[in-house]
C-alpha positions as CSV (number, residue, x, y, z in Angstrom):
1,X,-0.1,-0.1,-0.1
2,X,2.7,2.5,0.6
3,X,3.9,2.2,-3.2
4,X,0.4,3.3,-3.9
5,X,1.2,6.7,-5.7
6,X,4.0,5.1,-7.0
7,X,2.3,2.1,-8.9
8,X,-0.4,5.0,-9.9
9,X,2.7,7.2,-11.5
10,X,4.1,4.4,-13.4
11,X,0.3,2.8,-14.3
12,X,-0.8,6.1,-15.9
13,X,2.3,7.2,-17.1
14,X,0.7,6.6,-20.6
15,X,-2.3,8.6,-19.7
16,X,-0.6,11.6,-19.1
17,X,2.0,14.0,-21.0
18,X,2.9,15.8,-17.9
19,X,3.4,15.1,-14.4
20,X,1.0,17.7,-13.2
21,X,-1.5,16.4,-15.6
22,X,-1.0,12.9,-14.3
23,X,-1.5,14.4,-10.5
24,X,-4.5,15.9,-11.8
25,X,-5.6,11.9,-13.4
26,X,-4.5,10.3,-10.0
27,X,-6.9,12.7,-7.5
28,X,-10.1,12.3,-9.8
29,X,-9.4,8.2,-9.7
30,X,-8.9,8.8,-5.7
31,X,-11.7,11.1,-5.6
32,X,-13.8,8.1,-7.3
33,X,-13.0,5.7,-4.8
34,X,-13.4,7.7,-2.2
35,X,-16.6,8.7,-3.3
36,X,-17.4,4.3,-3.7
37,X,-15.9,4.0,-0.6
38,X,-17.9,6.3,1.4
39,X,-21.2,4.9,-0.6
40,X,-20.1,1.5,0.5
41,X,-19.7,2.8,3.9
42,X,-16.4,1.2,3.9
43,X,-14.7,2.7,7.0
44,X,-11.0,1.2,6.4
45,X,-11.0,2.5,2.5
46,X,-12.6,6.4,3.6
47,X,-9.7,7.5,5.7
48,X,-7.0,6.2,3.2
49,X,-8.6,7.4,0.0
50,X,-9.2,10.7,1.9
51,X,-5.6,11.0,3.1
52,X,-4.3,10.4,-0.4
53,X,-6.6,13.1,-1.9
54,X,-5.6,15.7,1.3
55,X,-1.6,14.8,-0.1
56,X,-2.5,15.6,-3.6
57,X,-4.7,18.9,-3.1
58,X,-2.4,20.4,-0.2
59,X,1.7,19.0,-0.6
60,X,3.4,21.1,-3.0
61,X,5.5,17.3,-4.2
62,X,8.3,18.8,-6.5
63,X,8.5,15.8,-8.4
64,X,4.9,16.5,-10.2
65,X,6.8,19.8,-11.6
66,X,9.0,17.8,-13.7
67,X,8.1,17.0,-17.8
68,X,8.8,13.1,-17.9
69,X,9.7,11.9,-21.7
70,X,9.7,8.2,-21.2
71,X,9.2,5.7,-19.3
72,X,12.4,5.8,-17.3
73,X,11.8,9.3,-16.1
74,X,8.1,8.4,-15.2
75,X,9.6,5.7,-13.2
76,X,12.2,8.3,-11.9
77,X,9.4,10.8,-10.8
78,X,7.4,7.6,-9.0
79,X,10.9,7.2,-7.3
80,X,10.7,11.0,-5.8
81,X,7.5,10.6,-5.2
82,X,7.4,7.5,-3.3
83,X,11.0,9.1,-1.2
84,X,8.7,11.9,-0.3
85,X,5.5,9.5,1.2
86,X,8.2,7.4,3.1
87,X,9.8,10.3,4.5
88,X,13.0,10.7,2.9
89,X,11.5,14.5,2.0
90,X,8.9,14.9,4.7
91,X,8.0,13.0,7.4
92,X,4.8,14.3,7.9
93,X,3.7,12.8,4.5
94,X,5.1,10.0,5.8
95,X,2.7,10.3,9.0
96,X,-0.5,10.9,6.9
97,X,0.1,8.5,4.6
98,X,0.4,5.6,7.1
99,X,-2.1,7.0,9.4
100,X,-4.5,7.1,6.6
101,X,-3.8,3.8,5.0
102,X,-3.3,1.3,7.9
103,X,-5.8,-0.3,8.6
104,X,-6.7,-0.6,4.4
105,X,-3.3,-1.9,4.1
106,X,-3.8,-4.8,7.1
107,X,-7.0,-5.8,5.6
108,X,-5.8,-6.5,1.9
109,X,-2.7,-8.1,3.1
110,X,-4.6,-9.9,5.3
111,X,-7.0,-11.5,2.3
112,X,-3.8,-12.3,0.0
113,X,-2.2,-14.4,2.9
114,X,-5.9,-15.8,3.1
115,X,-5.8,-16.0,-0.7
116,X,-2.6,-17.4,-0.7
117,X,-2.7,-20.1,1.9
118,X,-6.0,-21.7,0.1
119,X,-4.0,-21.6,-3.2
120,X,-1.4,-23.1,-1.7
121,X,-4.1,-26.4,-0.1
């Protein structure tokens, strides 16, 4: 889960010409996920999507000022986002992300473990 923004950067890389456009596309995706989580009354996902939306709207991530031209520059931009979230840049971002997404991350990890156990049996 801590790599969610990195994954979004890499997955959506072909959908945006600049990282600013990518940020807006990612924000629209997060807002839709939040809307659906609220409709579903998913109390584990709501804080996570809210935290990510707050990070995207209130935090100035320097990597979003860059113009990526291909896979490698998008990859490096994703590393920049990850470093910011993990605290290489600002530990406040890391704390906001971890506090918001801890329950969802644990729930999804538990599901993967259960599926893995069923698959092995």
